[in-house]
PDB file of N, CA, C and O in Angstrom:
ATOM      1  N   UNK A   1       0.892  -1.219  -0.043  1.00  0.00           N
ATOM      2  CA  UNK A   1      -0.031  -0.087   0.359  1.00  0.00           C
ATOM      3  C   UNK A   1       0.793   1.388   0.241  1.00  0.00           C
ATOM      4  O   UNK A   1       0.414   2.430  -0.293  1.00  0.00           O
ATOM      5  N   UNK A   2       1.765   1.155   0.776  1.00  0.00           N
ATOM      6  CA  UNK A   2       2.688   2.366   1.060  1.00  0.00           C
ATOM      7  C   UNK A   2       3.285   2.628  -0.367  1.00  0.00           C
ATOM      8  O   UNK A   2       3.056   3.725  -0.878  1.00  0.00           O
ATOM      9  N   UNK A   3       4.005   1.738  -1.021  1.00  0.00           N
ATOM     10  CA  UNK A   3       4.458   1.776  -2.444  1.00  0.00           C
ATOM     11  C   UNK A   3       3.632   2.194  -3.428  1.00  0.00           C
ATOM     12  O   UNK A   3       4.013   2.890  -4.370  1.00  0.00           O
ATOM     13  N   UNK A   4       2.502   1.804  -3.266  1.00  0.00           N
ATOM     14  CA  UNK A   4       1.264   2.409  -4.364  1.00  0.00           C
ATOM     15  C   UNK A   4       1.397   3.954  -4.198  1.00  0.00           C
ATOM     16  O   UNK A   4       1.716   4.629  -5.176  1.00  0.00           O
ATOM     17  N   UNK A   5       1.152   4.554  -2.940  1.00  0.00           N
ATOM     18  CA  UNK A   5       1.121   5.941  -2.522  1.00  0.00           C
ATOM     19  C   UNK A   5       2.143   6.546  -2.999  1.00  0.00           C
ATOM     20  O   UNK A   5       1.951   7.562  -3.667  1.00  0.00           O
ATOM     21  N   UNK A   6       3.424   6.086  -2.781  1.00  0.00           N
ATOM     22  CA  UNK A   6       4.712   6.881  -3.034  1.00  0.00           C
ATOM     23  C   UNK A   6       4.945   6.876  -4.623  1.00  0.00           C
ATOM     24  O   UNK A   6       5.727   7.707  -5.085  1.00  0.00           O
ATOM     25  N   UNK A   7       4.282   5.950  -5.496  1.00  0.00           N
ATOM     26  CA  UNK A   7       4.283   5.732  -6.841  1.00  0.00           C
ATOM     27  C   UNK A   7       3.603   6.899  -7.507  1.00  0.00           C
ATOM     28  O   UNK A   7       4.080   7.697  -8.313  1.00  0.00           O
ATOM     29  N   UNK A   8       2.431   6.834  -7.020  1.00  0.00           N
ATOM     30  CA  UNK A   8       1.367   8.130  -7.344  1.00  0.00           C
ATOM     31  C   UNK A   8       2.011   9.335  -6.921  1.00  0.00           C
ATOM     32  O   UNK A   8       2.082  10.193  -7.801  1.00  0.00           O
ATOM     33  N   UNK A   9       2.478   9.615  -5.856  1.00  0.00           N
ATOM     34  CA  UNK A   9       2.957  10.982  -5.377  1.00  0.00           C
ATOM     35  C   UNK A   9       4.160  11.401  -6.439  1.00  0.00           C
ATOM     36  O   UNK A   9       4.141  12.514  -6.964  1.00  0.00           O
ATOM     37  N   UNK A  10       5.260  10.390  -6.734  1.00  0.00           N
ATOM     38  CA  UNK A  10       6.017  10.427  -7.756  1.00  0.00           C
ATOM     39  C   UNK A  10       5.501  10.847  -8.907  1.00  0.00           C
ATOM     40  O   UNK A  10       5.743  11.989  -9.298  1.00  0.00           O
ATOM     41  N   UNK A  11       4.719   9.998  -9.619  1.00  0.00           N
ATOM     42  CA  UNK A  11       4.265  10.457 -10.813  1.00  0.00           C
ATOM     43  C   UNK A  11       3.513  11.785 -10.854  1.00  0.00           C
ATOM     44  O   UNK A  11       3.695  12.508 -11.833  1.00  0.00           O
ATOM     45  N   UNK A  12       2.763  12.137  -9.975  1.00  0.00           N
ATOM     46  CA  UNK A  12       2.155  13.457  -9.720  1.00  0.00           C
ATOM     47  C   UNK A  12       3.081  14.436  -9.800  1.00  0.00           C
ATOM     48  O   UNK A  12       2.968  15.322 -10.647  1.00  0.00           O
ATOM     49  N   UNK A  13       4.027  14.399  -9.001  1.00  0.00           N
ATOM     50  CA  UNK A  13       5.255  15.407  -9.188  1.00  0.00           C
ATOM     51  C   UNK A  13       5.984  15.518 -10.361  1.00  0.00           C
ATOM     52  O   UNK A  13       6.260  16.605 -10.871  1.00  0.00           O
ATOM     53  N   UNK A  14       6.374  14.217 -10.905  1.00  0.00           N
ATOM     54  CA  UNK A  14       6.872  14.345 -12.397  1.00  0.00           C
ATOM     55  C   UNK A  14       5.969  15.040 -13.326  1.00  0.00           C
ATOM     56  O   UNK A  14       6.382  15.954 -14.040  1.00  0.00           O
ATOM     57  N   UNK A  15       4.732  14.630 -13.341  1.00  0.00           N
ATOM     58  CA  UNK A  15       3.899  15.150 -14.039  1.00  0.00           C
ATOM     59  C   UNK A  15       3.660  16.580 -14.275  1.00  0.00           C
ATOM     60  O   UNK A  15       3.622  17.043 -15.415  1.00  0.00           O
ATOM     61  N   UNK A  16       3.429  17.586 -12.768  1.00  0.00           N
ATOM     62  CA  UNK A  16       3.505  18.646 -12.718  1.00  0.00           C
ATOM     63  C   UNK A  16       4.886  19.442 -13.082  1.00  0.00           C
ATOM     64  O   UNK A  16       4.909  20.558 -13.603  1.00  0.00           O
ATOM     65  N   UNK A  17       5.786  18.838 -12.795  1.00  0.00           N
ATOM     66  CA  UNK A  17       7.206  19.358 -13.436  1.00  0.00           C
ATOM     67  C   UNK A  17       7.365  19.200 -14.907  1.00  0.00           C
ATOM     68  O   UNK A  17       8.150  19.959 -15.475  1.00  0.00           O
ATOM     69  N   UNK A  18       6.751  18.357 -15.554  1.00  0.00           N
ATOM     70  CA  UNK A  18       6.826  18.158 -16.793  1.00  0.00           C
ATOM     71  C   UNK A  18       5.638  19.433 -17.523  1.00  0.00           C
ATOM     72  O   UNK A  18       5.961  20.051 -18.537  1.00  0.00           O
ATOM     73  N   UNK A  19       4.661  19.602 -17.017  1.00  0.00           N
ATOM     74  CA  UNK A  19       3.823  20.621 -17.547  1.00  0.00           C
ATOM     75  C   UNK A  19       4.243  21.846 -17.047  1.00  0.00           C
ATOM     76  O   UNK A  19       3.991  22.764 -17.828  1.00  0.00           O
ATOM     77  N   UNK A  20       4.865  22.229 -15.892  1.00  0.00           N
ATOM     78  CA  UNK A  20       5.456  23.443 -15.616  1.00  0.00           C
ATOM     79  C   UNK A  20       6.442  23.820 -16.598  1.00  0.00           C
ATOM     80  O   UNK A  20       6.359  24.919 -17.146  1.00  0.00           O
ATOM     81  N   UNK A  21       7.517  22.882 -16.915  1.00  0.00           N
ATOM     82  CA  UNK A  21       8.564  22.998 -17.900  1.00  0.00           C
ATOM     83  C   UNK A  21       7.905  23.372 -19.480  1.00  0.00           C
ATOM     84  O   UNK A  21       8.278  24.246 -20.264  1.00  0.00           O
ATOM     85  N   UNK A  22       7.004  22.559 -19.596  1.00  0.00           N
ATOM     86  CA  UNK A  22       6.262  22.867 -21.125  1.00  0.00           C
ATOM     87  C   UNK A  22       5.655  24.122 -21.001  1.00  0.00           C
ATOM     88  O   UNK A  22       5.718  24.839 -22.000  1.00  0.00           O
ATOM     89  N   UNK A  23       5.098  24.545 -20.042  1.00  0.00           N
ATOM     90  CA  UNK A  23       4.179  25.815 -19.907  1.00  0.00           C
ATOM     91  C   UNK A  23       5.082  27.050 -20.207  1.00  0.00           C
ATOM     92  O   UNK A  23       4.808  27.988 -20.955  1.00  0.00           O
ATOM     93  N   UNK A  24       6.208  26.862 -19.475  1.00  0.00           N
ATOM     94  CA  UNK A  24       7.157  27.962 -19.215  1.00  0.00           C
ATOM     95  C   UNK A  24       7.961  28.097 -20.437  1.00  0.00           C
ATOM     96  O   UNK A  24       8.180  29.242 -20.832  1.00  0.00           O
ATOM     97  N   UNK A  25       8.484  26.995 -21.163  1.00  0.00           N
ATOM     98  CA  UNK A  25       9.354  27.235 -22.259  1.00  0.00           C
ATOM     99  C   UNK A  25       8.695  27.375 -23.700  1.00  0.00           C
ATOM    100  O   UNK A  25       9.325  27.447 -24.755  1.00  0.00           O
ATOM    101  N   UNK A  26       7.392  27.398 -23.562  1.00  0.00           N
ATOM    102  CA  UNK A  26       6.645  27.723 -24.727  1.00  0.00           C
ATOM    103  C   UNK A  26       6.427  29.132 -24.822  1.00  0.00           C
ATOM    104  O   UNK A  26       6.150  29.503 -25.963  1.00  0.00           O
ATOM    105  N   UNK A  27       6.476  30.044 -23.923  1.00  0.00           N
ATOM    106  CA  UNK A  27       6.267  31.594 -24.316  1.00  0.00           C
ATOM    107  C   UNK A  27       7.892  32.099 -24.733  1.00  0.00           C
ATOM    108  O   UNK A  27       8.982  31.687 -24.334  1.00  0.00           O
ATOM    109  N   UNK A  28       7.664  32.761 -25.338  1.00  0.00           N
ATOM    110  CA  UNK A  28       8.663  33.597 -25.995  1.00  0.00           C
ATOM    111  C   UNK A  28       8.824  34.869 -25.221  1.00  0.00           C
ATOM    112  O   UNK A  28       7.776  35.483 -25.019  1.00  0.00           O
ATOM    113  N   UNK A  29      10.070  35.449 -24.691  1.00  0.00           N
ATOM    114  CA  UNK A  29      10.160  36.699 -24.030  1.00  0.00           C
ATOM    115  C   UNK A  29      10.066  37.777 -24.729  1.00  0.00           C
ATOM    116  O   UNK A  29      10.809  37.967 -25.692  1.00  0.00           O
ATOM    117  N   UNK A  30       9.170  38.615 -24.361  1.00  0.00           N
ATOM    118  CA  UNK A  30       8.921  39.869 -24.816  1.00  0.00           C
ATOM    119  C   UNK A  30      10.212  40.850 -24.892  1.00  0.00           C
ATOM    120  O   UNK A  30      10.971  40.979 -23.932  1.00  0.00           O
ATOM    121  N   UNK A  31      10.375  41.480 -26.035  1.00  0.00           N
ATOM    122  CA  UNK A  31      11.496  42.335 -25.889  1.00  0.00           C
ATOM    123  C   UNK A  31      11.093  43.629 -25.155  1.00  0.00           C
ATOM    124  O   UNK A  31       9.942  44.051 -25.036  1.00  0.00           O
ATOM    125  N   UNK A  32      12.092  44.127 -24.735  1.00  0.00           N
ATOM    126  CA  UNK A  32      12.138  45.424 -23.589  1.00  0.00           C
ATOM    127  C   UNK A  32      11.476  46.405 -24.616  1.00  0.00           C
ATOM    128  O   UNK A  32      11.567  46.180 -25.823  1.00  0.00           O
ATOM    129  N   UNK A  33      10.843  47.441 -24.151  1.00  0.00           N
ATOM    130  CA  UNK A  33      10.278  48.407 -24.837  1.00  0.00           C
ATOM    131  C   UNK A  33      11.426  49.473 -24.781  1.00  0.00           C
ATOM    132  O   UNK A  33      12.064  49.628 -23.739  1.00  0.00           O
ATOM    133  N   UNK A  34      11.693  50.228 -25.940  1.00  0.00           N
ATOM    134  CA  UNK A  34      12.841  51.061 -26.021  1.00  0.00           C
ATOM    135  C   UNK A  34      12.191  52.487 -25.952  1.00  0.00           C
ATOM    136  O   UNK A  34      11.114  52.810 -26.454  1.00  0.00           O
ATOM    137  N   UNK A  35      12.949  53.186 -25.318  1.00  0.00           N
ATOM    138  CA  UNK A  35      12.410  54.473 -24.695  1.00  0.00           C
ATOM    139  C   UNK A  35      12.656  55.603 -26.105  1.00  0.00           C
ATOM    140  O   UNK A  35      13.673  55.716 -26.788  1.00  0.00           O
ATOM    141  N   UNK A  36      11.400  56.316 -26.228  1.00  0.00           N
ATOM    142  CA  UNK A  36      11.487  57.341 -27.555  1.00  0.00           C
ATOM    143  C   UNK A  36      12.774  58.288 -27.222  1.00  0.00           C
ATOM    144  O   UNK A  36      13.255  58.222 -26.091  1.00  0.00           O
ATOM    145  N   UNK A  37      13.285  59.085 -28.099  1.00  0.00           N
ATOM    146  CA  UNK A  37      14.298  59.960 -28.009  1.00  0.00           C
ATOM    147  C   UNK A  37      13.755  61.083 -27.196  1.00  0.00           C
ATOM    148  O   UNK A  37      14.560  61.655 -26.461  1.00  0.00           O
ATOM    149  N   UNK A  38      12.558  61.478 -27.208  1.00  0.00           N
ATOM    150  CA  UNK A  38      12.018  62.508 -26.289  1.00  0.00           C
ATOM    151  C   UNK A  38      11.869  62.156 -24.803  1.00  0.00           C
ATOM    152  O   UNK A  38      11.736  63.054 -23.971  1.00  0.00           O
ATOM    153  N   UNK A  39      11.892  60.765 -24.435  1.00  0.00           N
ATOM    154  CA  UNK A  39      11.867  60.342 -23.223  1.00  0.00           C
ATOM    155  C   UNK A  39      13.502  60.438 -22.649  1.00  0.00           C
ATOM    156  O   UNK A  39      13.794  60.897 -21.545  1.00  0.00           O
ATOM    157  N   UNK A  40      14.389  59.958 -23.544  1.00  0.00           N
ATOM    158  CA  UNK A  40      15.885  59.865 -23.278  1.00  0.00           C
ATOM    159  C   UNK A  40      16.213  61.399 -23.008  1.00  0.00           C
ATOM    160  O   UNK A  40      16.796  61.621 -21.947  1.00  0.00           O
ATOM    161  N   UNK A  41      15.936  62.422 -23.776  1.00  0.00           N
ATOM    162  CA  UNK A  41      16.155  63.713 -23.855  1.00  0.00           C
ATOM    163  C   UNK A  41      15.744  64.163 -22.378  1.00  0.00           C
ATOM    164  O   UNK A  41      16.536  64.770 -21.659  1.00  0.00           O
ATOM    165  N   UNK A  42      14.477  63.829 -21.984  1.00  0.00           N
ATOM    166  CA  UNK A  42      14.035  64.314 -20.917  1.00  0.00           C
ATOM    167  C   UNK A  42      14.641  63.892 -19.445  1.00  0.00           C
ATOM    168  O   UNK A  42      14.849  64.641 -18.491  1.00  0.00           O
ATOM    169  N   UNK A  43      14.875  62.395 -19.544  1.00  0.00           N
ATOM    170  CA  UNK A  43      15.946  61.976 -18.560  1.00  0.00           C
ATOM    171  C   UNK A  43      17.246  62.525 -18.199  1.00  0.00           C
ATOM    172  O   UNK A  43      17.780  62.689 -17.102  1.00  0.00           O
ATOM    173  N   UNK A  44      17.694  62.815 -19.609  1.00  0.00           N
ATOM    174  CA  UNK A  44      19.197  63.362 -19.409  1.00  0.00           C
ATOM    175  C   UNK A  44      19.028  64.831 -18.737  1.00  0.00           C
ATOM    176  O   UNK A  44      19.683  65.252 -17.783  1.00  0.00           O
ATOM    177  N   UNK A  45      18.067  65.477 -19.399  1.00  0.00           N
ATOM    178  CA  UNK A  45      18.126  66.829 -19.049  1.00  0.00           C
ATOM    179  C   UNK A  45      17.915  66.944 -17.474  1.00  0.00           C
ATOM    180  O   UNK A  45      18.603  67.712 -16.801  1.00  0.00           O
ATOM    181  N   UNK A  46      16.886  66.105 -16.907  1.00  0.00           N
ATOM    182  CA  UNK A  46      16.581  65.989 -15.667  1.00  0.00           C
ATOM    183  C   UNK A  46      17.904  65.722 -14.967  1.00  0.00           C
ATOM    184  O   UNK A  46      18.258  66.495 -14.077  1.00  0.00           O
ATOM    185  N   UNK A  47      18.716  64.605 -15.332  1.00  0.00           N
ATOM    186  CA  UNK A  47      19.970  64.442 -14.587  1.00  0.00           C
ATOM    187  C   UNK A  47      20.930  65.287 -14.569  1.00  0.00           C
ATOM    188  O   UNK A  47      21.727  65.325 -13.631  1.00  0.00           O
ATOM    189  N   UNK A  48      21.008  66.296 -15.871  1.00  0.00           N
ATOM    190  CA  UNK A  48      22.135  67.402 -15.717  1.00  0.00           C
ATOM    191  C   UNK A  48      21.423  68.286 -14.646  1.00  0.00           C
ATOM    192  O   UNK A  48      22.168  68.583 -13.712  1.00  0.00           O
ATOM    193  N   UNK A  49      20.102  68.793 -14.563  1.00  0.00           N
ATOM    194  CA  UNK A  49      19.735  69.660 -13.850  1.00  0.00           C
ATOM    195  C   UNK A  49      19.984  69.274 -12.164  1.00  0.00           C
ATOM    196  O   UNK A  49      20.263  70.089 -11.285  1.00  0.00           O
ATOM    197  N   UNK A  50      19.828  68.025 -12.026  1.00  0.00           N
ATOM    198  CA  UNK A  50      20.041  67.615 -10.747  1.00  0.00           C
ATOM    199  C   UNK A  50      21.742  67.767 -10.471  1.00  0.00           C
ATOM    200  O   UNK A  50      22.188  67.998  -9.347  1.00  0.00           O
ATOM    201  N   UNK A  51      22.471  67.623 -11.500  1.00  0.00           N
ATOM    202  CA  UNK A  51      23.928  67.793 -11.272  1.00  0.00           C
ATOM    203  C   UNK A  51      24.351  68.895 -10.996  1.00  0.00           C
ATOM    204  O   UNK A  51      25.195  69.154 -10.138  1.00  0.00           O
ATOM    205  N   UNK A  52      23.648  69.836 -11.896  1.00  0.00           N
ATOM    206  CA  UNK A  52      23.985  71.268 -11.552  1.00  0.00           C
ATOM    207  C   UNK A  52      23.609  71.707 -10.165  1.00  0.00           C
ATOM    208  O   UNK A  52      24.387  72.372  -9.480  1.00  0.00           O
ATOM    209  N   UNK A  53      22.556  71.380  -9.795  1.00  0.00           N
ATOM    210  CA  UNK A  53      21.934  71.565  -8.563  1.00  0.00           C
ATOM    211  C   UNK A  53      22.981  71.202  -7.511  1.00  0.00           C
ATOM    212  O   UNK A  53      23.455  72.136  -6.864  1.00  0.00           O
ATOM    213  N   UNK A  54      23.374  70.031  -7.276  1.00  0.00           N
ATOM    214  CA  UNK A  54      24.240  69.433  -6.693  1.00  0.00           C
ATOM    215  C   UNK A  54      25.523  70.206  -6.421  1.00  0.00           C
ATOM    216  O   UNK A  54      25.994  70.459  -5.311  1.00  0.00           O
ATOM    217  N   UNK A  55      26.071  70.581  -7.752  1.00  0.00           N
ATOM    218  CA  UNK A  55      27.529  71.161  -7.881  1.00  0.00           C
ATOM    219  C   UNK A  55      27.422  72.624  -7.191  1.00  0.00           C
ATOM    220  O   UNK A  55      28.400  73.243  -6.773  1.00  0.00           O
ATOM    221  N   UNK A  56      26.092  73.079  -7.136  1.00  0.00           N
ATOM    222  CA  UNK A  56      25.917  74.610  -6.566  1.00  0.00           C
ATOM    223  C   UNK A  56      25.848  74.248  -5.083  1.00  0.00           C
ATOM    224  O   UNK A  56      26.572  74.896  -4.327  1.00  0.00           O
ATOM    225  N   UNK A  57      25.050  73.276  -4.565  1.00  0.00           N
ATOM    226  CA  UNK A  57      25.194  73.114  -3.163  1.00  0.00           C
ATOM    227  C   UNK A  57      26.466  72.733  -2.562  1.00  0.00           C
ATOM    228  O   UNK A  57      26.781  73.151  -1.448  1.00  0.00           O
ATOM    229  N   UNK A  58      27.151  72.024  -3.187  1.00  0.00           N
ATOM    230  CA  UNK A  58      28.659  71.897  -2.839  1.00  0.00           C
ATOM    231  C   UNK A  58      29.530  72.845  -2.743  1.00  0.00           C
ATOM    232  O   UNK A  58      30.452  72.876  -1.927  1.00  0.00           O
ATOM    233  N   UNK A  59      29.216  73.870  -3.783  1.00  0.00           N
ATOM    234  CA  UNK A  59      30.039  75.112  -3.930  1.00  0.00           C
ATOM    235  C   UNK A  59      29.926  75.818  -2.675  1.00  0.00           C
ATOM    236  O   UNK A  59      30.886  76.087  -1.953  1.00  0.00           O
ATOM    237  N   UNK A  60      28.707  76.112  -2.437  1.00  0.00           N
ATOM    238  CA  UNK A  60      28.261  76.716  -0.906  1.00  0.00           C
ATOM    239  C   UNK A  60      28.749  76.178   0.140  1.00  0.00           C
ATOM    240  O   UNK A  60      29.200  76.899   1.030  1.00  0.00           O
ATOM    241  N   UNK A  61      28.761  74.812   0.247  1.00  0.00           N
ATOM    242  CA  UNK A  61      29.356  74.231   1.628  1.00  0.00           C
ATOM    243  C   UNK A  61      30.700  74.434   1.515  1.00  0.00           C
ATOM    244  O   UNK A  61      31.125  75.009   2.516  1.00  0.00           O
ATOM    245  N   UNK A  62      31.542  74.198   0.707  1.00  0.00           N
ATOM    246  CA  UNK A  62      32.857  74.278   0.763  1.00  0.00           C
ATOM    247  C   UNK A  62      33.429  75.745   1.042  1.00  0.00           C
ATOM    248  O   UNK A  62      34.584  75.796   1.463  1.00  0.00           O
ATOM    249  N   UNK A  63      32.726  76.960   0.847  1.00  0.00           N
ATOM    250  CA  UNK A  63      33.023  78.014   1.091  1.00  0.00           C
ATOM    251  C   UNK A  63      32.922  78.296   2.564  1.00  0.00           C
ATOM    252  O   UNK A  63      33.560  79.239   3.033  1.00  0.00           O
ATOM    253  N   UNK A  64      32.118  77.498   3.368  1.00  0.00           N
ATOM    254  CA  UNK A  64      31.481  77.600   4.613  1.00  0.00           C
ATOM    255  C   UNK A  64      32.903  77.158   5.585  1.00  0.00           C
ATOM    256  O   UNK A  64      33.655  76.213   5.349  1.00  0.00           O
ATOM    257  N   UNK A  65      33.009  78.140   6.727  1.00  0.00           N
ATOM    258  CA  UNK A  65      34.217  78.007   7.512  1.00  0.00           C
ATOM    259  C   UNK A  65      34.236  76.537   8.245  1.00  0.00           C
ATOM    260  O   UNK A  65      33.135  75.985   8.229  1.00  0.00           O
ATOM    261  N   UNK A  66      35.218  75.860   8.838  1.00  0.00           N
ATOM    262  CA  UNK A  66      35.080  74.682   9.153  1.00  0.00           C
ATOM    263  C   UNK A  66      35.239  74.715  10.752  1.00  0.00           C
ATOM    264  O   UNK A  66      35.153  73.673  11.402  1.00  0.00           O
TER     265      UNK A  66
END
């Protein structure tokens, strides 16, 4: 009796494993969506603005007496 139960359990696990592998392998990965030139430009502009702001803040901090 115990052996039959073990055989069923192993068969079930193997069956689920095969189904999982089959389901996952059949899907093709979606390519990443490429940003538009306007989005790239906007991110770059925001980055440069933040950099300028940080440089200005550092400039005022270095002039402060220790």
